[in-house]
C-alpha positions as CSV (number, residue, x, y, z in Angstrom):
1,X,-85.2,130.7,-52.8
2,X,-81.8,128.7,-52.6
3,X,-79.6,131.5,-51.1
4,X,-82.1,132.2,-48.6
5,X,-82.4,128.0,-47.4
6,X,-78.7,128.4,-47.7
7,X,-78.3,131.4,-45.6
8,X,-80.5,130.1,-42.9
9,X,-78.3,126.9,-42.8
10,X,-75.6,129.3,-42.1
11,X,-77.4,131.1,-39.1
12,X,-78.1,127.9,-37.5
13,X,-74.6,126.7,-37.6
14,X,-73.5,129.7,-36.1
15,X,-76.1,129.7,-33.8
16,X,-75.4,126.5,-32.5
17,X,-71.6,127.2,-32.1
18,X,-72.1,130.1,-29.8
19,X,-74.5,127.7,-27.3
20,X,-72.3,124.6,-27.6
21,X,-69.8,123.9,-24.9
22,X,-66.9,126.6,-24.2
23,X,-63.9,124.8,-25.9
24,X,-61.6,126.3,-23.0
25,X,-63.6,123.8,-20.4
26,X,-64.3,120.7,-22.4
27,X,-61.7,118.7,-21.0
28,X,-63.1,116.8,-17.2
29,X,-64.0,118.4,-14.3
30,X,-60.7,118.6,-11.8
31,X,-62.8,118.7,-9.0
32,X,-64.0,114.8,-8.0
33,X,-67.3,114.5,-6.7
34,X,-65.5,113.0,-3.5
35,X,-62.4,112.3,-1.9
36,X,-61.2,110.3,1.0
37,X,-62.0,112.6,3.7
38,X,-64.9,115.0,1.4
39,X,-68.0,115.2,-0.7
40,X,-68.3,117.6,-3.0
41,X,-70.9,119.6,-4.3
42,X,-70.6,122.0,-7.5
43,X,-72.9,125.0,-8.1
44,X,-75.4,125.1,-11.1
45,X,-74.7,128.3,-12.3
46,X,-71.0,129.8,-13.2
47,X,-70.4,131.7,-10.0
48,X,-69.2,131.2,-6.5
49,X,-70.9,130.0,-3.7
50,X,-70.6,132.6,-0.5
51,X,-73.3,130.6,1.8
52,X,-74.0,127.0,2.5
53,X,-76.9,125.7,5.4
54,X,-78.1,122.3,5.5
55,X,-77.5,118.6,5.5
56,X,-75.7,116.8,3.1
57,X,-77.9,113.6,3.5
58,X,-81.1,115.7,3.3
59,X,-81.2,119.5,2.2
60,X,-78.6,121.6,1.2
61,X,-79.3,125.7,0.3
62,X,-76.7,127.7,-1.2
63,X,-76.5,131.1,-2.3
64,X,-74.5,132.3,-5.4
65,X,-74.9,136.0,-4.0
66,X,-78.3,137.0,-5.5
67,X,-79.9,133.5,-5.9
68,X,-80.5,130.4,-3.7
69,X,-80.3,127.2,-4.9
70,X,-81.9,123.9,-3.5
71,X,-80.6,120.2,-3.5
72,X,-82.4,117.2,-2.1
73,X,-80.1,114.7,-3.8
74,X,-76.7,115.4,-2.9
75,X,-76.1,117.8,-5.5
76,X,-77.5,116.0,-8.8
77,X,-80.1,118.2,-9.4
78,X,-80.5,122.1,-8.1
79,X,-83.9,124.2,-8.3
80,X,-83.4,128.0,-7.9
81,X,-85.8,129.0,-5.2
82,X,-85.0,132.5,-4.6
83,X,-83.6,135.6,-6.6
84,X,-82.7,139.2,-5.8
85,X,-81.2,142.2,-6.9
86,X,-79.4,142.9,-3.3
87,X,-76.9,140.3,-2.2
88,X,-77.3,137.1,-0.3
89,X,-74.4,136.3,1.9
90,X,-75.5,133.5,3.5
91,X,-78.6,131.6,4.9
92,X,-79.2,130.8,8.8
93,X,-81.8,129.2,10.8
94,X,-83.2,131.2,13.7
95,X,-85.8,128.9,15.7
96,X,-87.7,126.9,13.2
97,X,-87.5,129.4,10.6
98,X,-84.7,129.9,7.9
99,X,-83.7,133.3,6.7
100,X,-81.5,135.0,4.2
101,X,-79.1,137.6,5.0
102,X,-77.9,140.7,2.7
103,X,-75.1,141.9,5.5
104,X,-71.6,140.4,5.8
105,X,-70.1,142.7,9.1
106,X,-66.4,142.3,9.5
107,X,-65.3,142.8,13.2
108,X,-62.0,142.7,14.4
109,X,-60.2,143.1,18.1
110,X,-56.3,142.8,18.4
111,X,-55.5,140.1,16.2
112,X,-59.0,138.5,16.5
113,X,-61.0,138.4,13.5
114,X,-64.8,137.1,12.8
115,X,-67.0,137.4,9.8
116,X,-71.0,137.2,10.8
117,X,-73.8,137.9,8.8
118,X,-76.6,140.1,9.5
119,X,-79.6,142.0,8.2
120,X,-82.5,139.0,7.6
121,X,-84.1,139.9,4.5
122,X,-86.4,136.7,3.3
123,X,-87.8,134.0,5.5
124,X,-89.3,130.3,4.4
125,X,-91.1,128.2,6.7
126,X,-90.9,125.3,4.3
127,X,-87.1,123.8,4.2
128,X,-86.0,126.9,1.7
129,X,-88.7,125.9,-1.1
130,X,-90.3,129.5,-0.9
131,X,-89.2,132.6,0.4
132,X,-91.4,135.5,1.8
133,X,-90.3,139.3,2.7
134,X,-89.2,139.6,6.2
135,X,-90.6,142.6,7.8
136,X,-89.9,141.5,11.7
137,X,-87.7,143.6,14.1
138,X,-85.7,140.9,16.1
139,X,-82.4,142.3,17.1
140,X,-80.8,139.0,16.3
141,X,-81.5,139.4,12.8
142,X,-81.4,142.9,12.3
143,X,-78.5,144.3,14.4
144,X,-75.2,143.9,14.1
145,X,-74.1,142.4,17.4
146,X,-71.2,143.4,19.6
147,X,-67.8,141.6,19.2
148,X,-68.2,139.2,22.2
149,X,-72.1,138.6,21.9
150,X,-73.0,134.9,22.1
151,X,-76.1,134.8,19.5
152,X,-74.5,135.7,16.0
153,X,-74.4,134.2,12.4
154,X,-70.6,133.5,12.1
155,X,-69.2,132.1,9.2
156,X,-65.5,132.9,9.3
157,X,-64.2,131.6,11.8
158,X,-67.1,129.3,13.0
159,X,-66.9,127.4,16.8
160,X,-67.1,123.5,16.8
161,X,-68.7,121.9,20.1
162,X,-65.8,121.6,21.8
163,X,-64.9,125.3,21.3
164,X,-62.5,124.9,18.7
165,X,-62.4,127.6,16.1
166,X,-62.0,126.5,12.5
167,X,-61.1,129.5,10.5
168,X,-60.1,129.9,6.7
169,X,-56.4,130.0,6.2
170,X,-55.1,133.1,4.6
171,X,-51.5,132.3,2.7
172,X,-50.0,135.6,2.2
173,X,-47.9,135.3,-1.1
174,X,-45.1,137.6,0.4
175,X,-43.8,135.3,3.1
176,X,-44.8,133.5,6.3
177,X,-44.0,137.0,8.2
178,X,-47.0,139.0,5.3
179,X,-50.2,140.5,7.2
180,X,-51.4,142.1,3.9
181,X,-51.2,141.9,0.4
182,X,-52.0,139.2,-2.1
183,X,-52.9,135.9,-0.3
184,X,-54.3,132.1,-1.3
185,X,-56.6,130.0,0.7
186,X,-55.2,126.3,0.7
187,X,-57.9,125.5,3.4
188,X,-58.7,125.8,7.2
189,X,-56.8,126.2,10.3
190,X,-57.8,125.3,13.8
191,X,-56.9,127.3,16.7
192,X,-55.3,124.2,18.0
193,X,-52.8,125.0,15.2
194,X,-54.0,122.1,13.1
195,X,-54.2,122.7,8.9
196,X,-56.5,121.3,7.0
197,X,-55.6,121.6,3.5
198,X,-57.9,120.7,0.4
199,X,-57.3,118.6,-2.4
200,X,-57.3,121.8,-4.6
201,X,-56.4,125.5,-4.3
202,X,-59.8,127.4,-4.1
203,X,-60.9,131.0,-3.2
204,X,-62.9,130.5,-0.1
205,X,-65.7,132.2,1.2
206,X,-67.7,131.1,4.2
207,X,-67.8,127.9,6.9
208,X,-70.8,126.1,8.3
209,X,-71.2,123.1,10.7
210,X,-74.4,120.9,10.3
211,X,-76.3,119.0,13.1
212,X,-73.7,116.3,12.7
213,X,-70.8,118.7,13.2
214,X,-69.7,118.2,9.8
215,X,-67.6,121.0,8.0
216,X,-68.9,122.8,5.2
217,X,-66.1,124.8,3.3
218,X,-67.5,127.0,0.5
219,X,-65.8,128.8,-2.2
220,X,-64.9,129.3,-6.1
221,X,-63.7,126.7,-8.9
222,X,-60.4,125.7,-8.1
223,X,-57.9,128.2,-9.2
224,X,-55.2,126.5,-12.2
225,X,-53.0,129.5,-12.8
226,X,-52.3,132.7,-10.7
227,X,-51.2,136.1,-10.8
228,X,-51.1,137.8,-14.1
229,X,-52.4,134.9,-15.6
230,X,-55.2,134.0,-13.5
231,X,-57.4,131.3,-14.0
232,X,-59.9,129.5,-12.6
233,X,-59.8,125.1,-14.4
234,X,-63.6,124.6,-15.1
235,X,-65.2,128.0,-15.5
236,X,-64.9,131.9,-16.6
237,X,-65.9,133.2,-13.6
238,X,-65.3,130.8,-11.0
239,X,-68.0,128.1,-10.6
240,X,-68.6,127.3,-6.8
241,X,-68.0,124.2,-5.0
242,X,-68.2,123.1,-1.6
243,X,-66.4,120.5,0.4
244,X,-68.2,118.6,3.2
245,X,-66.5,116.4,5.6
246,X,-67.3,112.8,5.8
247,X,-66.6,112.5,9.1
248,X,-67.7,115.0,12.2
249,X,-65.1,117.4,13.0
250,X,-62.9,117.5,15.4
C-alpha cells in the first residue's frame, strides 16, 4: 500500500513539473505594456498575430491564423470567439458587418507591391462576439481585385487619410543593395521616406489604421537571437505582439 501511495506522489510531482512554467521563459517579459509612443497588446496564446481589427479603447479582434480572439479591456483579458481549420489572415469591416478573410493576395507591378485580404468566409453582426458562415456573393468580399482597384482590404502597405503609404520595412541582411534573401522587419517605412522603428525587433505581419488614424503593427514576439540560433525572447513559437500608436498618424 505504501508503495502505491509513494508512486502516486511521484506521478503527481512529474505532472506538476510538466504543466508548470517553461524554465526557459520565466524571466520578466521583454515587451513592456507601453512605450512613450506605443501601447502594446500580447496574444493570449503562443502564436504570432497575423491580423488585427478594432479600436484600442473599445474592442480589438486579433487572428492567430486559425483562431480569433476578442478583448474589450485593452488586452487584460481575451476571449476566443472563433476557430476554424482554414487560415484566417485578417478581419475586415464592410459596411456594418465584420468578416474573417481566409485568402491573402500578393500583388506586384514594377517596384510596387501590396498584400490584400480576399475571400470572406465568416461574418459577425455583433462586434465580433459570434460568427456565422458567409455564403454571399459580394464581389468585394469574394474576388481578388485588380491592382489599381479602389475597393480592397490592404494590410501592407496601408494608406493614411493624407494618402501617405505605410509599409512594413524589409531590411535585407546582405546589405542595402540586396532585394532578396534573408531580411528583418525593424518597423515601418512611409512613402515620404521616414522610418518608424519599433523598440524591439519582431517578425511583422500586417498593418491597420483604426477610425482615429492610430497605427497598429501586428507580428511575432520579440526576436532575441538570429541565424542558426534563432530564438524568440519570451516564447517558443513567437507569441504575437501588436503595437498601437498613442497618437493619430501621420
